[in-house]
N, C-alpha and C positions, 0 to 999 in steps of 0.2 A: 459475545463474550467466550473465555473457560475461566477456571477456578483453579489454584495453586494455593493446599497446608504446607504449612514446613514449621516442625517445631527444631526452636535453634536456643536455646536455653531462658531467657528475659525475653515475653514481648518488646518493649520498649524498644529493645535494643535490633529488635531484626522486622522495625517499620521502615524506619527512615533507607537500609538498600537496596527497598526495591522501591516508593515513593517519587523517585526523583526521573522516571523517565519514560517519554512518550507508547504506549503501548499497553500502563498498567493503571487502573481503575480508579480502583482503592485500597487500601490496604489494613485490614483492622486487625485489629486483637485481639484473643480471645481464647477458647477452649477445644480440644478436642480426646478424643481418646478414651475418655475413663468410662464412669456407671451414673453416676449423681446425673438427671436434669439436670438444666438450668444452671449450672453452677455459678457461688459467686471466688469471687479469687480472695477470699481467707478460707474459700471449704477448702476449694483447686490446693494453695499455700500451706493449707495442714498436712496437704500427699493421701489423703482417705479416698479422692475421688476418682483415680488410674487417669486420671486429665494433664497434658500435658498443654501450656500457652502456646500459644499458636498465630501466626498472622494465616489468614484468607485473604491471599490474593487474587484480584480480578481482573482479567488484560485481552488485549485480542491480541491473539494470536498470530495472525496475518502481520500486527509492524512485531511483537515482542516473543519469539518463536518460548516456548516451556523448554527445552536447553541450556536458553540463555539463563532464564531463572533460577534455571538448577548451578548451573556457577556459579553465582550473584551468591546461591545458600551456602557450594559449600565451603564459600570465600569467608564466613561469617561467622564461621564456628570449629569446635574444635570437635571434629569426628570422630574423637581417638576418646574421647573420656564419656566410658556408661554413669557415673553420679552426678551428673547434671550438668553447666556452663556453667565456667568460669567462676566468678565467690557464689555466686546461685548455689546450691545445692539438692540434690533429691530427686524423687520422679517428676513432678511439673516441670523439670527443667531439663529432662530430656532430650534429647537429641531426634528428628522423624521426618522425615518426607508420607505425607501421606498422600496417594494416587488417588482420582477419581474414574479412571478412564485405564483400563488396559494399553494403552501406547502409552501414558503418563509412568505408567507399572515400568517398563523395557526401559523408556525411559531414563525412572528412577534406576532402576538396577546397572544398567550398563555404566551411569556416572561416576555411583559408586566404587563397579569395579575400575573404570583405567581410573579412579581416584586407588583405590589401593595395591592399586599397582605403576603407581607414579616415580615410587621415592620420596614421597613428600613428609608422609612420616613415620615411624619408626616400630609402632603400635599401630594394631588390627581398624579397621575400621569398625566401629559399635552401633552409628546412625540407623533405624532400623526402617528400613520400607513398608508402611501397611496402607492398608483399606482404608477411605475416609470414613468415618463417621459424621453422627451429628455436629456442627459448628456450632458452640453458643460464644456469641462477642458476648466480649470484656464490659464492663462496664468505662461507662461513657469518658469517668479520669483518665482508663490507661490509653483512647483513642490517641493518638496522635505525640502523645509523649515531648516527642523528643521536639517539636512544636511549642506545646503549652506552659513545657517546664525545661526551658531548655537549661537551664544554670543544674538542676535538681537531673538531671539527662548527662547529659557532660560531665559532674563528677564522680554520678555511677558508672557509666564508662571508665572514668580515669581509675578509681581506684580496682575498676572488676580484673586489670588483666588480661581480658578481650586482646583490644589495639594490641599494647606488646604481642600476645600470640599471633594474632593477622596480620602484622608487619612478620613478621620473622616465617612465616608458613608460606605468603604469597603475595608479601613485596616484590614488585616487579622490577 
């Protein structure tokens, strides 16, 4: 198994797109990128920890490639927004790919470059590619939120603007 780490705004919205594939073992909501050890949701939400909301994906690369994870990731975010994602604003909601190997770094950089030259977006791609830092799992009530709190999850997505943006840029 390998691990991949993606920040894409609210981690509630980043679990489901990855959670439904063979070869994906777990998708855990958590925090990464800051200086505070063992942050809480409230700490991160206040914006003083430097952490981003991220998902940790454990996957079998023989079944599901890192390149495919990157493809799914880009299709969940607005990679041109440096102030957060959709209606979630602030540092903790920025986008980033955290790599744990040089191969992941190269693949992430290549996918970002391909997206930047694809013509899909008129503004620059601002999603950062950063080295993995300690991962802190979020509180239990955040795990698998889309399953545990289906109506609230669907309501939050409906008002966020995320789905309209994704449909506009990624609908095939």
